[in-house]
C-alpha positions as CSV (number, residue, x, y, z in Angstrom):
1,M,-32.2,-46.2,-16.7
2,V,-31.1,-47.3,-13.2
3,E,-27.5,-46.8,-12.3
4,T,-25.9,-49.4,-9.9
5,I,-23.8,-48.0,-7.1
6,T,-21.2,-50.4,-5.9
7,K,-19.8,-50.8,-2.4
8,E,-16.6,-49.2,-3.7
9,D,-18.6,-46.2,-4.9
10,L,-20.2,-45.8,-1.5
11,K,-16.8,-46.0,0.2
12,E,-15.5,-43.3,-2.1
13,I,-18.6,-41.1,-1.4
14,K,-18.1,-41.6,2.3
15,N,-14.5,-40.6,2.1
16,D,-15.4,-37.5,0.1
17,L,-18.0,-36.5,2.6
18,K,-15.6,-37.0,5.5
19,Y,-13.0,-34.8,3.7
20,I,-15.7,-32.1,3.0
21,K,-16.8,-32.2,6.7
22,D,-13.2,-31.9,7.9
23,H,-12.5,-28.9,5.7
24,M,-15.8,-27.0,6.1
25,V,-15.8,-23.5,7.5
26,D,-18.2,-22.8,10.3
27,I,-20.3,-20.0,8.8
28,D,-20.9,-18.7,12.4
29,S,-17.2,-18.0,12.7
30,I,-17.1,-15.6,9.7
31,L,-17.6,-11.9,10.7
32,S,-19.3,-9.5,8.4
33,E,-18.1,-5.9,8.1
34,E,-21.1,-4.9,10.2
35,D,-20.1,-7.4,12.9
36,K,-16.5,-6.1,12.9
37,A,-17.8,-2.5,13.2
38,A,-20.1,-3.5,16.1
39,I,-17.2,-5.3,17.9
40,K,-14.9,-2.3,17.4
41,E,-17.6,0.1,18.8
42,A,-18.3,-2.2,21.8
43,R,-14.6,-2.4,22.6
44,K,-14.4,1.4,22.4
45,E,-17.4,1.8,24.8
46,L,-15.9,-0.7,27.2
47,K,-12.6,1.1,27.2
48,E,-14.4,4.5,27.8
49,G,-16.4,3.0,30.7
50,K,-19.7,3.4,28.9
51,T,-20.8,-0.2,29.7
52,S,-22.7,-1.7,32.6
53,P,-22.0,-5.0,34.3
54,L,-24.7,-7.7,33.6
55,S,-25.4,-7.9,37.3
56,D,-26.4,-4.2,37.3
57,V,-28.6,-4.6,34.3
58,K,-30.4,-7.6,35.8
59,R,-30.9,-5.8,39.1
60,E,-32.4,-2.8,37.2
61,L,-34.7,-5.1,35.4
62,G,-35.7,-6.9,38.5
63,T,-34.3,-10.3,37.4
64,K,-32.1,-12.6,39.2
65,S,-28.4,-11.9,39.2
66,E,-26.4,-15.1,38.8
């Protein structure tokens, strides 16, 4: 059995898809507990001065520093 889709049906589907797209959550913007812990640790290390500027790391590796 073949179902016929009308132009009105297509318009409704298009509107539904637009609504879904407008209300989707970007999965990359959701942080896992592991991500949150890593960020917390990185902030702590930064505050304690345990980090190195990227330019120093590039120089140590012998790559260009931009």
